[in-house]
C-alpha positions as CSV (number, residue, x, y, z in Angstrom):
1,M,43.9,159.4,108.5
2,R,47.1,161.2,108.2
3,R,48.2,159.7,111.5
4,G,47.3,156.2,110.3
5,T,49.2,156.8,107.2
6,L,52.2,158.0,109.1
7,E,52.0,155.0,111.4
8,Q,51.9,152.7,108.3
9,L,54.8,154.5,106.8
10,E,56.8,154.1,110.0
11,K,55.9,150.4,110.2
12,A,57.0,150.0,106.6
13,R,60.2,151.9,107.3
14,L,61.0,149.6,110.3
15,R,60.2,146.5,108.2
16,L,62.5,147.8,105.5
17,Q,65.3,148.4,108.0
18,K,64.7,144.9,109.4
19,V,64.8,143.3,106.0
20,E,67.9,145.3,105.0
21,L,69.6,144.2,108.2
22,E,68.7,140.6,107.5
23,A,69.9,140.9,103.9
24,Y,73.2,142.4,105.2
25,E,73.7,139.6,107.7
26,Y,72.8,137.0,105.0
27,R,75.3,138.6,102.7
28,M,78.0,138.6,105.4
29,N,77.3,135.0,106.3
30,G,77.4,134.1,102.6
31,Y,80.8,135.9,102.2
32,S,82.1,134.2,105.2
33,E,81.1,130.8,103.9
34,I,82.6,131.6,100.5
35,E,85.9,132.6,102.2
36,R,85.9,129.4,104.2
37,E,85.2,127.3,101.1
38,K,88.0,129.2,99.3
39,A,90.4,128.6,102.1
40,N,89.5,124.9,102.2
41,L,89.9,124.6,98.5
42,I,93.3,126.3,98.6
43,N,94.4,124.0,101.5
44,A,93.2,120.9,99.7
45,T,95.0,122.0,96.4
46,S,98.2,122.8,98.3
47,M,98.1,119.3,100.0
48,S,97.5,117.7,96.6
49,L,100.4,119.5,95.0
50,K,102.7,118.5,97.9
51,Q,101.6,114.9,97.5
52,L,102.1,115.1,93.7
53,E,105.6,116.6,94.2
54,K,106.4,113.8,96.7
55,S,105.2,111.1,94.3
56,K,107.2,112.7,91.5
57,N,110.4,112.8,93.5
58,E,109.9,109.1,94.6
59,T,109.3,108.2,91.0
60,L,112.4,110.0,89.9
61,Y,114.5,108.4,92.6
62,F,113.3,104.9,91.6
63,E,113.8,105.6,87.9
64,K,117.4,106.8,88.7
65,Q,118.0,103.7,90.8
66,R,116.7,101.5,88.0
67,A,118.9,103.2,85.4
68,M,122.0,102.9,87.7
69,N,121.3,99.2,88.2
70,Q,120.9,98.7,84.5
71,V,124.3,100.5,83.9
72,R,125.9,98.4,86.6
73,Q,124.5,95.2,85.1
74,R,125.8,96.1,81.6
75,V,129.3,97.0,83.0
76,F,129.4,93.8,84.9
77,Q,128.3,91.8,81.8
78,Q,131.0,93.5,79.7
79,A,133.6,92.9,82.4
80,V,132.7,89.2,82.6
81,Q,132.8,88.9,78.8
82,G,136.1,90.6,78.7
83,A,137.5,88.4,81.5
84,L,136.2,85.3,79.7
85,G,137.8,86.4,76.4
86,T,141.1,87.0,78.2
87,L,140.9,83.7,80.0
88,N,140.0,81.8,76.8
89,S,142.8,83.6,75.0
90,C,145.3,82.7,77.8
91,L,144.1,79.1,77.9
92,N,144.3,78.7,74.2
93,T,147.8,80.2,74.2
94,E,148.8,77.9,77.1
95,L,147.2,74.9,75.4
96,H,149.0,75.8,72.2
97,F,152.4,76.0,74.0
98,R,151.8,72.7,75.8
99,T,150.9,71.0,72.5
100,I,154.1,72.3,70.9
101,R,156.1,71.1,73.9
102,A,154.5,67.8,73.8
103,N,155.1,67.5,70.1
104,I,158.8,68.5,70.5
105,G,159.1,65.9,73.3
106,I,157.5,63.3,71.0
107,L,159.8,64.3,68.1
108,G,162.8,64.3,70.4
109,A,161.9,60.8,71.6
110,I,161.6,59.6,68.1
111,E,165.0,60.9,67.1
112,W,166.7,59.3,70.2
113,K,165.3,56.0,69.1
114,R,166.9,56.2,65.7
């Protein structure tokens, strides 16, 4: 009986060792899987951040270009308005002088006739 008990005890000890080894392997595989998933998540997050940074930079570039175009357009409009104002002023002055000369000519012709 003692021998049978010792054999059972030895079998139980071997089963325990086997189960402990399986549990260790399962844990190691689990840790490896967790590390792989963690690395994949870090890589995916890094790629997402790079893409977001690229998108942000593109958006900033286009917004800068749009703002510069708006400023150019305003400057051009102001330059055109200024040029038109100057041109109208010059034309009005020239027209005024021509009218005066024409009137002087008319008055001169009238006096010659008297």
